[in-house]
N, C-alpha and C positions, 0 to 999 in steps of 0.2 A: 859124650865126654868120658875119657878114660880115667882110671884111678891113679895112674902113674904120670908124673911129669906135670909141669904147670900148663894145663890146657886152657887156662884163662889168664887174662891180664888183670882182671878186677872182679872180686867177689863181693857182693853187697847183701848183707843180712838185714832184711826189712824193706818194705815197699811203700812206706809213707812218704811224706814230703822230702825228708833228708835222703832216704835211700833212692827214690826214683829220680830226684834231681841229680844225684851223683851218677847213677847208672846212665841216664840220658846224656849228661855232659861228657862222660867218659866215652860212651858209644859214638858221639859226634866226633871225638878226637881219634877214632879208629881203634879203641880198645875192645877186646873181646870180653863181654860182660855177662855175668849170671846174677840174678836176683833171687833170693830165697825169702818167701813170705808165708807166715802162718795162716793168714786169712784166705778166703776163697778168691779175693780180688785185691789188686793194689789200691792204695789210697789212704790206709790208716785212718786216723781221726781227721786228717786234713779235708776229707770229702764232706765233713759236716760244717766246715768253716766257709766264710765268704770273703774275708779280707786278709791280705798279707801286709803287715805293718810293723814298724819299730820306731824307735826314737828318731827325731829329725836331725839330731846332731850328737856328736860324742859328748858334748857338754851336758845335754839333757839326759843322755844315757847314764852318765856318771851321777847326775843329780838324783835320778829316780832309782838307781842301782849302785849305790856307793861301794858295796862290798864285793861286787863281782870282779873278775879278772880284767884289768884295764886293757890288756892286749886283745882279749876276746871281744870286749865291748867295742873297741875301735874297729876291729875287723868286721864285726856284725853291722855296724852303722855304715862304714865306708863301702862295704860290699853290697849294700842294699840296692842302690840305684842301678848298678850294672846287672844285678840279678834280675830286677824287674825288666830291664831292657832285654835280657836274654829270654825271659818268659814271653814277652811280646814277639820276639823273633821266631818263636815256635808257632805263631799264628793264634795265640790265646788272647781272648778279650780281657783287657786290663783297664779298669776305670781310672778316672782322674783322682788326684790326691784328695783325701778327706782326713779330718781330725778324728782320732780315737783316744778314748780314756782321758781326754783333756791335755795330753802331752805327746801323743804319738801321731804319726802320719802314715797312711797306708792306702792301699788300692783294692777295691772290690775286684775279685778275680773269678773267672769261670773255672772252678776247680775240676769239674768233670772233663772239660776240654783240656785242661792242663795235664791230667793223668792220661788221657788218650794220646796226647802229644808225646808224653814221656814214653809210653808203651811203644808207640810207632818208632821213636828214635832208637830204642833199645833193640826191638825185634827187626827193624829195618836194617840194622847194622850186623845182624846175625846173632845177637844176644838172646838169652832166654830168661823168662820170668817163671819161676817155679812156685806156684801157689799151693796152699795147704801142705806146706813143707816147713821143717824147722831145723835149726842148727843143733847139733848134739855136743860138739866140742870143736875147739880150734886146733888146727894142726901146727904145733910148735916144734920147730927143728932148729937146734943150735941157737936158741934165744930169739928166733924170728918166727912170725906167724906166716904160714904158707898155705892158708886156705882153711877149710872146715869140713868136718864130717856132718852130713845133713841126713835127715830122714825125709824121704820123698812122700808124696801123697799116698802112694800105694803101700807104704810101710818099709820100702827098701832103704837101707842105709848106704850112702855113697860119699866118697871123698871128692870134694871139689877143690882142686889145687890152684892157687893164684899167688903171685908175689905181693898183692895188696888185698886186704880184707877190711871192709867197712862195717862197723857195728851201727845199725840204724833201726833197731827193733822197737823204738818208741818209748823207752824208759820202763819203769816198773809200776805204773799206776794200777795195773791189773793184778798185782800180787799182794795179798794181805800181809804176809810176813815181812816183805821188804818195806812196805809202807809203815808198818809198826816200828821196824828197826830204824829206818832213816828219817822218819817224819815225827811220829808221835804214836803211842799205843792206841789212841782214839782213831787214828787213821785207818786201822785195819778194816773197819766195817763201814767206811764211808762209800757213798754211791759214786759211780764213774760218770763223768761227762765226756766219755770218749769210748773208743772201741775196747773190747775186752782182751784183745790179743797182745797188748803191750804188757807183758808179764815178767819183765826183768831178765830176759835171755841175754841181751847185750851186756848188761852189767855183770851178770854171773860169768859169762865167757871172758869178758875183759879182765876181771879180777883173777880168774884162774890163770890167765896169761901174764899176770904180774902188773896189771894196770892199777893205778891209784884211784881211790874214790875222791870226788870233790864236787862242790865244796860241802863240808859238814854243815848241817842245819840249813842247807840251801832251800829246803822245803819243796814247794810245788806251785803250779798255777791251777787255779780253780775259781769257782764262784759259788755264791749262796743259792740254795735251791729249797723249794718247799719240801719239808721233811716227810718221808713216808710214801712219796709218789714214785711208782715204777716208771721207768722210761723204756718202752719197748724197742726203740731204735734211736739213732742219732738225730732224727728229725725233731725229737722232743727236747733237745738240749736247750736251745735258746729260749723257748717259750716257758720253760720251767726255771729260768735263771733270774734272780732279783738284782739286776745290775744297779738299780736305783737305791740300794741299801745305804750308799754313801750320803744320802740325804735324810735317812731315818735314824732310829735309835735301836740298838741291839741290847737286849737284857738277857742275862744268863739264868740258869736254874736257881741261882741264889737271889734273883731279883735285882741284879746290879748291872750297870754298864761296865764294860771291861776294856774299851778300846776306842780310839778316835775313828769313828765310822767313815769320816770324810776323806780318809787317805785312799779310798777306793774299794769297790766290792771285792776285787781280786785279793786285796790284803786283808779285808774282813774275813775272807774264807780261811786264810792262814790262822788269824787270831782265834777264830771259833774252834778250830781243831783242838786247841789247848784248853778249852773250857770244859766243865763237867758234861760228859756224854756228848760233846760236840754238837750241842743244840741250843737254840736261843729263840727268843721272840723278836721279830722285826716289826717295829711299830712306826707307823707314819700317820700323818694327818691328811686332811683334804688337800692342802697346798702341795704336799709332796706327791700325793697320788695323782693330782691333776697336772701339775707342772713338770713332773719327772717321769712317773710311771707311764703316763699317757702321751709321752712324746718319744720320738725315735731315739734309741740309745746311740745310734750312729746315723748320720744324715743319709737319707734315702731309704732307710728301712721302715717297714710298717710297724707302728706301735701296737702292743697287745696289753690288755688289762690283765696282768698276771695274777693279781689278787683274785679276781673273779674266776679266772681259769683254775687256779689252785683250789678255790672254794668248791667249784663244781666237780672237781676230781676227787674230793674227799680229804684234802689236806686239813690240818688244824688251822682254821681261820676264824676270825671273829671281827665284828665291828663294835665300837663303843661310842655312845653319844657324848660322854664326858669322861674325865679322868677317874671319877669315883667308880665308874663301872668296872675298872680294872680289878677292884677287890673281889669281883664275882667271876674271875677266871675259872674255868672248869677245873675242879680238883684233880681229875685224872691227868691233866696236862703236867702237873708236877711243879708249877711255878707259884711262889707265894704272892698272891694277888695284892695284898696290902703293901708289900715291899716294892712290887712293880709300880704301883701307883706312886709311892713315895719317890722312887727313882725318877719318874717322869716329872713330878712336881719340882724336884730338886734340879733336874735338867733344865726345865723351863725357867726357873728362878735364876740359875747361873747364866743361862744364855742371855736373859734380859739384863743381867748385870755385866755382861761381856766377859765372863770368866767360867765357861763350861769346864767340867772335870769328869772324866778325861777330856782334854782339850779338843777343840774342833778347828782344824786349820782352814777349812773352807766354809761350808754351810753351817753357820752357828745360829740359825734362826730357831726359836722355840717352836714346839709343836702345840699350837693353840687354836687350830682351825678344825673343829670336829666336822664329820665323824672321824674317829680313829680307826685305822686298819691294822689288824694284827694277824701275822702269819708265822707259824713255827718254821724255822729254817735250819738247815744243816749245811755242811760243806760238800760240794761235789768236786772231785779231783779230775782235772783234764790231763795234765801231764806232770811228771816229776822233773825236778831241776837238778838234783844231785845225780851224778853218773860218772863215767870214766873221765878222768882229767885229760884235757887235750891242750895243744897249743893252737895258734892262729891258723896253722895249716892242716888242722883236724887230725894231727898225729896223736895217738894215745900215749900217755906218759906214765912212767913208773913212779915209785915213791920218791926217787931222787930227782924227778923232773926230766929224766931222759926219755926220748922217744923209743917205743918198742917197735923194732923193725917189722914192717909189713902190716901193722895194725893201726886202723883209723877209727874215729867215732864222730858222729854228728847227730843233730836233733836231740831228742830227749835222752839218748844214750850217752851224750856228752855232758860233762859237768864243768863248772867253772865260770860260765857266763853270768848267771844270776845267783843272787843269794837273798831270799825273802823279798824279792822284787820281781818286776815283770815289765817288759817292753816288747811284747810280741813273741810268739812261738814259731809260727810258720816262716817268718823272715829269717831268723837265725838258722832254721833247718835248711832253708833254700840256700842261703849264703854258704854255710859250712858244708852242705852236701856238694855244692860246686867246688869248694876248696878241696874237699877230699878227693874228688875226681881229678882235679888238676895235680894234686900231690901224687896220686897213684900213677897217672899217665907220665908225669915227669920222672918218677922213680923207675919206670919201665922203659925209659928211653924214648918217650913220645908216642907210645901206643903201638 
């Protein structure tokens, strides 16, 4: 590739779900594509996942995500089925529809095979995937983005020029300062449920080129995890996640409930970030342990006793034969045992009266079936939701809402779809990655 002239049709920064979907789709349309990825291999955090899913209808999407951009919500939902059909056309195994999180529908997908197919499509069309490389700056000329300067694996800096550039670096979950600025000061030190390479490069580059940030207070997608346990690799993510928290009780360092746990573990994770030290006790009884923790969170997956696993690995865990034992919580944990007991007694009393406070929109049964299981949890962040504002064609927008010529964004680098809500991450990355490719190819005269 030369440093002069548009030697590419499409430059993709990031090789996760959004970036590789875009690169493969554009390559199939005849575009000359280059992908730049910080990690040693493509895949991002998508390789740790098993399902591609989203809301089954625009109506449901708006119900669970009322503050997101309506145009993006519609595009995400309506583009999902065609996107799944395209994945199948690549020869990738995609399962039958299953329910997720009680309101979503998705498909178990062979992610390893998907990324092999993506790579074959890109390289088979003459494109390149540059790993262990990173973008340094966008090339902005006369108000339009014309590619980027990147540092290659060997340390060489090179300009890669293209009429269309996609930001798809995975958001800023891996950057402490950006998490603290855009989420909450407590977010700076939270563990990652994702790869460490998504450190805000796309957002920084987009803002330098004049792109607007959005939506404010969009927050992130994550789940509750046993506090203090290290995760050596992505294979540990699911087994250290307490999806069933929506059936338990969360008590903060002041010994108080602070949130309707039943809205979902992914929203409990957001609520916990805003509590003192972003830590709490997750308390369940035998009913919740047996009926929810020991059943598959998604149909077809093998259940794991995550309490026992966390206990064996050294997390703060305990069992109690009755509520009175909560007064003997270890002092070094920092929780007022008497107040925790009072909170549980009050919770049970109000549930039995049909008036829990904070309210419970779903499982409002009291915890009256000992033993009680206690584990200290914190929030693990998977990906951030605020990013470069985009339209439904994945075009990056400036503060006035106008597209920035030559600049696109998708996946966690794009903001606007969700605000303190969640209906799947890989599905929008797939849909808007494809949209970005189609926008780039159309702007270049069809590839």
